[in-house]
C-alpha positions in Angstrom: 5.7 -20.1 -13.6 4.0 -16.9 -14.8 1.0 -17.1 -12.4 2.2 -19.2 -9.4 -0.1 -20.2 -6.6 0.8 -19.8 -2.9 0.8 -23.6 -2.6 3.2 -24.1 -5.5 5.6 -21.5 -4.2 5.5 -23.0 -0.7 6.1 -26.5 -2.1 9.0 -25.3 -4.2 10.9 -23.1 -1.7 9.9 -24.1 1.9 12.1 -27.3 1.9 15.1 -25.3 0.7 14.6 -22.7 3.4 14.1 -25.2 6.1 17.3 -27.1 5.0 19.3 -23.9 4.9 18.1 -22.9 8.4 19.0 -26.3 9.8 22.5 -26.1 8.2 23.1 -22.7 9.6 22.0 -23.7 13.1 24.2 -26.8 13.0 27.2 -24.8 11.8 26.6 -22.3 14.6 26.5 -25.0 17.2 29.8 -26.5 15.9 31.6 -23.2 16.1 30.4 -22.1 19.6 33.8 -22.7 21.2 35.6 -20.3 18.8 33.4 -17.4 20.0 34.2 -17.9 23.7 36.3 -15.3 25.6 40.1 -15.7 25.1 42.0 -16.4 28.3 44.4 -13.6 29.2 46.8 -15.8 31.3 50.4 -14.7 30.6 51.7 -18.0 31.9 49.9 -20.4 29.5 49.7 -18.3 26.3 52.2 -16.0 24.7 51.4 -12.5 23.5 51.3 -13.5 19.8 49.3 -16.6 20.4 46.8 -14.6 22.4 46.6 -12.0 19.5 45.9 -14.8 17.1 43.3 -16.2 19.4 41.6 -12.8 19.7 41.7 -12.4 15.9 40.1 -15.8 15.4 37.5 -15.0 18.0 36.6 -11.7 16.2 36.3 -13.5 12.9 34.1 -16.2 14.4 31.9 -13.5 16.0 31.6 -11.8 12.6 30.6 -15.0 10.9 28.0 -15.7 13.6 26.6 -12.2 13.1 26.2 -12.9 9.3 24.6 -16.3 10.2 22.1 -14.6 12.4 21.3 -12.1 9.7 20.6 -14.9 7.2 18.5 -16.7 9.8 16.4 -13.6 10.2 15.9 -13.5 6.4 15.0 -17.2 6.3 12.5 -16.8 9.2 10.9 -13.8 7.5 10.6 -15.8 4.2 9.0 -18.7 6.1 6.6 -16.3 7.8 5.6 -15.0 4.4 5.0 -18.6 3.3 2.8 -19.1 6.3 0.9 -15.9 5.6 0.4 -16.6 1.9 2.5 -13.6 0.8 5.7 -15.5 -0.3 6.9 -14.6 -3.8 5.0 -11.4 -4.0 6.8 -8.0 -3.7 6.3 -6.3 -0.4 6.2 -2.9 -2.0 4.2 -3.2 -5.3 2.5 -6.6 -4.9 3.8 -8.0 -8.2 5.3 -11.5 -8.5 9.1 -11.3 -7.6 10.1 -13.7 -10.4 11.2 -17.3 -10.4 14.8 -16.5 -11.4 15.2 -14.1 -8.5 13.6 -16.5 -6.0 15.7 -19.4 -7.3 18.8 -17.3 -6.7 17.7 -16.3 -3.2 14.2 -17.3 -1.9 14.6 -14.8 1.0 14.2 -11.7 -1.2 11.1 -9.7 -0.2 11.0 -7.4 -3.2 10.9 -7.6 -7.0 14.0 -6.3 -8.9 12.3 -3.0 -9.8 11.4 -2.1 -6.2 14.8 -3.4 -4.9 16.7 -1.1 -7.2 
């Protein structure tokens, strides 16, 4: 894959990106309840249980923030596919490299420019 075409790059990576996006969106939908506000009713929940619930909520919100970051990277990669720029470094214009794209198809820069 020394001189890839835009079509070959799209055919190779677009299905993977679309599948990952769908997986992230499904996981986000499943965990929506864990990010809801924690009830502060002293009668129904004890102090330690409420603290555990708040900690669980904070962790769920952190995970959701990481999901949104990954979704932004996926959307940017899909936009580069649509524009015909996928697989080419945003800084120097050289091919990013098949190994680097296989590891993470969302990377926008070659290893030299990313360093």
